C-alpha positions as CSV (number, residue, x, y, z in Angstrom):
1,M,6.7,-1.6,21.0
2,S,3.3,-1.2,19.4
3,V,1.4,-3.4,16.9
4,W,0.5,-1.6,13.7
5,F,-2.2,-2.5,11.2
6,V,-1.8,-0.6,7.9
7,T,-4.0,-0.7,4.9
8,G,-2.8,0.1,1.4
9,A,0.7,-0.8,2.4
10,S,2.1,-1.8,-1.0
11,R,3.2,1.7,-2.1
12,G,3.0,5.4,-1.3
13,F,2.2,6.6,2.2
14,G,1.3,3.1,3.3
15,A,4.7,1.6,2.4
16,E,6.6,4.6,3.9
17,I,4.6,4.3,7.2
18,V,5.4,0.6,7.4
19,R,9.1,1.3,6.8
20,E,9.2,4.0,9.5
21,A,7.3,2.0,12.1
22,L,9.6,-1.0,11.5
23,A,12.6,1.3,11.9
24,R,11.4,2.2,15.3
25,G,11.0,-1.4,16.4
26,H,7.2,-1.8,16.1
27,Q,5.5,-4.9,15.0
28,V,3.6,-4.2,11.7
29,V,0.9,-6.0,9.8
30,A,0.9,-4.7,6.3
31,T,-2.2,-5.3,4.2
32,A,-3.0,-4.7,0.5
33,R,-5.0,-6.1,-2.3
34,H,-1.8,-7.6,-3.6
35,P,0.3,-8.3,-0.5
36,E,3.1,-9.8,-2.5
37,E,3.9,-6.2,-3.7
38,I,4.5,-5.0,-0.1
39,P,8.3,-4.3,-0.1
40,Y,9.1,-5.2,3.6
41,D,9.6,-8.4,5.6
42,V,6.5,-8.2,7.7
43,L,3.3,-10.2,8.2
44,K,1.6,-9.4,4.8
45,L,-2.1,-10.1,4.6
46,P,-4.5,-9.8,1.6
47,L,-7.1,-7.0,2.1
48,D,-9.5,-5.4,-0.2
49,V,-11.0,-2.9,2.1
50,T,-14.4,-3.3,0.5
51,D,-14.5,-6.9,1.5
52,E,-15.9,-7.2,5.1
53,Y,-14.9,-10.9,5.3
54,Q,-11.3,-10.2,4.4
55,A,-11.2,-7.3,6.9
56,R,-12.4,-9.5,9.8
57,A,-10.0,-12.3,8.8
58,A,-7.0,-10.0,8.7
59,V,-7.8,-8.5,12.1
60,E,-8.4,-12.0,13.6
61,Q,-5.0,-13.1,12.2
62,T,-3.3,-10.0,13.6
63,V,-4.7,-10.6,17.0
64,A,-3.8,-14.3,16.9
65,E,-0.2,-13.4,16.0
66,Y,0.4,-10.4,18.2
67,G,-2.4,-10.4,20.8
68,R,-3.5,-6.8,20.2
69,I,-3.6,-3.8,17.8
70,D,-2.3,-0.4,18.9
71,V,-2.3,1.7,15.8
72,L,-4.7,1.4,12.8
73,V,-3.7,3.4,9.7
74,N,-6.6,3.7,7.3
75,N,-4.5,4.5,4.3
76,A,-6.0,2.6,1.4
77,G,-7.8,4.8,-1.1
78,R,-8.3,5.8,-4.7
79,G,-8.4,9.1,-6.5
80,L,-10.8,10.4,-9.2
81,L,-10.0,13.4,-11.4
82,G,-12.9,14.9,-13.4
83,A,-15.6,17.5,-13.1
84,V,-18.5,16.6,-10.8
85,E,-20.8,16.3,-13.8
86,E,-18.4,14.1,-15.7
87,A,-18.2,11.4,-13.2
88,S,-20.6,8.5,-13.9
89,D,-22.6,6.9,-11.1
90,E,-20.5,3.8,-11.3
91,V,-17.2,5.6,-11.1
92,A,-18.3,7.9,-8.2
93,R,-19.7,4.9,-6.2
94,A,-16.4,3.0,-6.7
95,V,-14.4,5.9,-5.1
96,F,-16.9,6.1,-2.2
97,D,-16.8,2.3,-1.8
98,T,-13.0,2.4,-1.2
99,N,-12.4,5.7,0.5
100,V,-15.5,5.8,2.8
101,F,-17.2,2.5,3.0
102,G,-13.9,0.6,2.9
103,L,-12.6,2.7,5.7
104,L,-15.7,2.0,7.7
105,T,-15.4,-1.7,7.0
106,V,-11.9,-1.8,8.4
107,Q,-12.8,0.3,11.4
108,R,-15.7,-2.0,12.3
109,A,-13.3,-5.0,12.3
110,V,-10.7,-3.3,14.4
111,L,-12.7,-1.2,16.9
112,P,-13.9,-4.2,19.0
113,V,-10.2,-5.0,19.7
114,L,-9.4,-1.4,20.6
115,R,-12.5,-1.1,22.8
116,A,-11.6,-4.3,24.7
117,Q,-8.1,-2.9,25.3
118,R,-9.4,0.5,26.2
119,S,-6.5,1.9,24.1
120,G,-5.4,2.5,20.6
121,H,-4.9,5.1,17.9
122,I,-6.7,5.4,14.6
123,V,-4.9,7.4,11.9
124,Q,-7.2,8.4,9.1
125,L,-5.5,9.4,5.8
126,S,-7.6,12.2,4.5
127,S,-6.4,15.0,2.2
128,V,-6.2,18.7,1.9
129,G,-9.2,17.9,-0.4
130,G,-11.0,16.8,2.7
131,F,-11.3,20.4,3.8
132,T,-11.1,22.3,0.5
133,G,-12.9,21.5,-2.7
134,T,-11.3,22.4,-6.0
135,P,-12.2,21.9,-9.7
136,G,-11.5,18.5,-10.9
137,W,-11.5,16.9,-7.5
138,G,-15.1,17.2,-6.4
139,V,-16.1,13.6,-6.0
140,Y,-12.8,12.6,-4.5
141,A,-13.1,15.6,-2.1
142,A,-16.6,14.5,-1.2
143,T,-15.2,11.1,0.0
144,K,-12.6,12.8,2.1
145,F,-15.1,15.4,3.5
146,A,-17.1,12.3,4.6
147,V,-14.1,10.8,6.2
148,E,-13.4,14.0,8.2
149,G,-17.0,14.2,9.4
150,L,-17.3,10.6,10.5
151,S,-13.8,10.9,12.1
152,E,-14.7,13.9,14.2
153,A,-17.8,12.1,15.5
154,L,-15.7,8.9,16.0
155,A,-13.1,10.8,18.0
156,A,-15.8,12.0,20.4
157,E,-17.3,8.6,20.7
158,V,-14.2,6.6,21.4
159,G,-12.2,9.2,23.3
160,P,-13.8,8.2,26.6
161,L,-12.7,4.7,25.9
162,G,-9.0,5.6,25.7
163,I,-8.9,5.5,21.9
164,K,-7.3,8.4,19.9
165,V,-8.2,9.6,16.4
166,T,-6.1,11.7,14.1
167,I,-7.1,13.0,10.7
168,V,-4.1,13.5,8.4
169,E,-4.5,16.1,5.6
170,P,-1.6,15.8,3.1
171,G,-1.1,18.2,0.2
172,F,0.6,16.9,-2.9
173,F,3.4,14.4,-2.2
174,R,5.8,12.7,-4.5
175,T,4.1,9.3,-4.5
176,D,2.4,7.5,-7.3
177,F,-1.0,9.0,-6.4
178,L,-1.2,10.7,-9.8
179,D,-0.3,7.5,-11.7
180,S,-3.1,5.5,-13.3
181,S,-2.5,2.8,-10.7
182,S,-4.0,5.0,-8.1
183,L,-5.8,7.9,-9.9
184,H,-8.9,7.2,-12.0
185,T,-10.4,9.7,-14.5
186,A,-14.0,10.5,-15.2
187,D,-15.6,8.6,-18.1
188,T,-16.3,11.6,-20.2
189,T,-15.0,15.1,-20.7
190,I,-17.3,18.1,-21.2
191,D,-15.9,21.0,-23.3
192,D,-17.5,23.6,-21.0
193,Y,-15.2,22.6,-18.2
194,A,-12.0,22.9,-20.3
195,A,-10.9,26.1,-18.5
196,T,-11.3,24.6,-15.1
197,T,-11.2,20.8,-14.8
198,G,-9.4,20.5,-18.2
199,R,-6.6,22.8,-17.0
200,V,-6.4,20.8,-13.8
201,R,-5.9,17.6,-15.8
202,E,-3.0,19.2,-17.6
203,L,-1.4,20.5,-14.4
204,M,-1.7,17.1,-12.7
205,A,0.1,15.4,-15.7
206,E,2.8,18.1,-15.5
207,R,3.2,17.8,-11.7
208,N,3.3,14.0,-11.5
209,H,6.5,12.9,-9.7
210,S,7.5,16.5,-9.1
211,Q,5.1,17.2,-6.2
212,P,6.6,19.3,-3.3
213,G,5.9,16.9,-0.5
214,D,8.4,14.2,0.7
215,P,6.6,11.0,1.7
216,V,9.5,9.8,3.8
217,K,9.2,13.0,6.0
218,A,5.4,12.6,6.1
219,A,5.7,9.0,7.3
220,R,8.1,10.2,10.0
221,A,5.7,12.9,11.1
222,I,2.7,10.5,11.2
223,V,4.6,7.9,13.3
224,D,5.7,10.8,15.6
225,L,2.1,11.7,16.2
226,T,1.3,8.2,17.5
227,E,3.9,8.6,20.2
228,L,2.2,11.7,21.7
229,D,0.0,11.6,24.8
230,E,-2.3,14.2,23.2
231,P,-2.1,14.0,19.4
232,P,-4.1,16.5,17.3
233,L,-7.5,15.6,15.9
234,R,-6.3,17.1,12.6
235,I,-2.9,17.8,11.1
236,Q,-1.9,19.2,7.7
237,L,1.2,17.9,5.9
238,G,3.0,20.1,3.4
239,T,3.2,23.8,2.9
240,D,0.6,23.6,0.2
241,A,-1.9,22.0,2.6
242,V,-1.2,24.6,5.3
243,E,-1.7,27.5,2.9
244,R,-4.9,26.1,1.3
245,I,-6.5,25.3,4.5
246,G,-5.5,28.6,6.0
247,A,-7.1,30.4,3.0
248,K,-10.2,28.4,3.4
249,L,-10.5,29.3,7.1
250,D,-10.0,33.0,6.3
251,F,-12.8,32.7,3.7
252,L,-15.1,30.9,6.1
253,Q,-14.6,33.6,8.8
254,A,-15.2,36.4,6.4
255,E,-18.3,34.8,5.0
256,L,-19.7,33.9,8.4
257,A,-19.3,37.6,9.5
258,R,-20.8,38.9,6.3
259,W,-23.9,36.8,6.5
260,R,-24.3,36.6,10.3
261,T,-27.4,38.8,10.4
262,V,-29.2,36.7,7.9
263,S,-28.1,33.5,9.6
264,T,-29.3,34.5,13.0
265,S,-32.5,36.0,11.8
266,T,-34.1,32.6,11.3
267,D,-34.4,31.8,15.0
268,H,-37.8,31.8,16.7
269,N,-38.5,35.2,18.4
270,D,-38.8,33.5,21.8
271,A,-35.5,31.5,21.4
């Protein structure tokens, strides 16, 4: 039996992960900005991930109650739909504050516990947008690209201490992510982007609650990963995620080969 600490646990992936972990007999501490909305009988703690004091207090209460933390699920996040130019500084910073700096705040609170134990598993909820940028999702993707970069480095830093890191890259799943409760839109719209970002806005409205991914199956897969001796650094969830990331890898390989001569021409002659 493991002790789980899950952020953003009131709905979506967070709630489903809590449900699956409980079904397998684990102890779960579920956190959210509004913990009364968490739909399960667990230790529910208030946590705005941008609040360092709250993060430390939640971790201290977890350790006081259960003595340890085995799995941290950094799930809390917010979306932003809009062209890169359409996003104001205030809106862009708000997304970074939650998705990047909030994740770092929670990690800083939990990592001393994991290091002392010389064990643990950190599950970072990224996105297919953490590897592939598309119109309308540029600022959101930038936050997830940041999560992926810091998580790669973190994995190398904490691996020798017995701590595992897994980056989860879901595609579109049938959660409330596209609802206004989770997804914010840019302050303005620019007509020149009607054919790109504008069309994406229309598609997202049409796709809401008809996304191909099943969050129950995703939660099951995520909990499965924490039971492996050697979990992956990255995993894609959903056929759409696999296809998009596969296409990006093909593009990168082709572009690397095409421009290799230029790339390697910049070394010193004596290198």
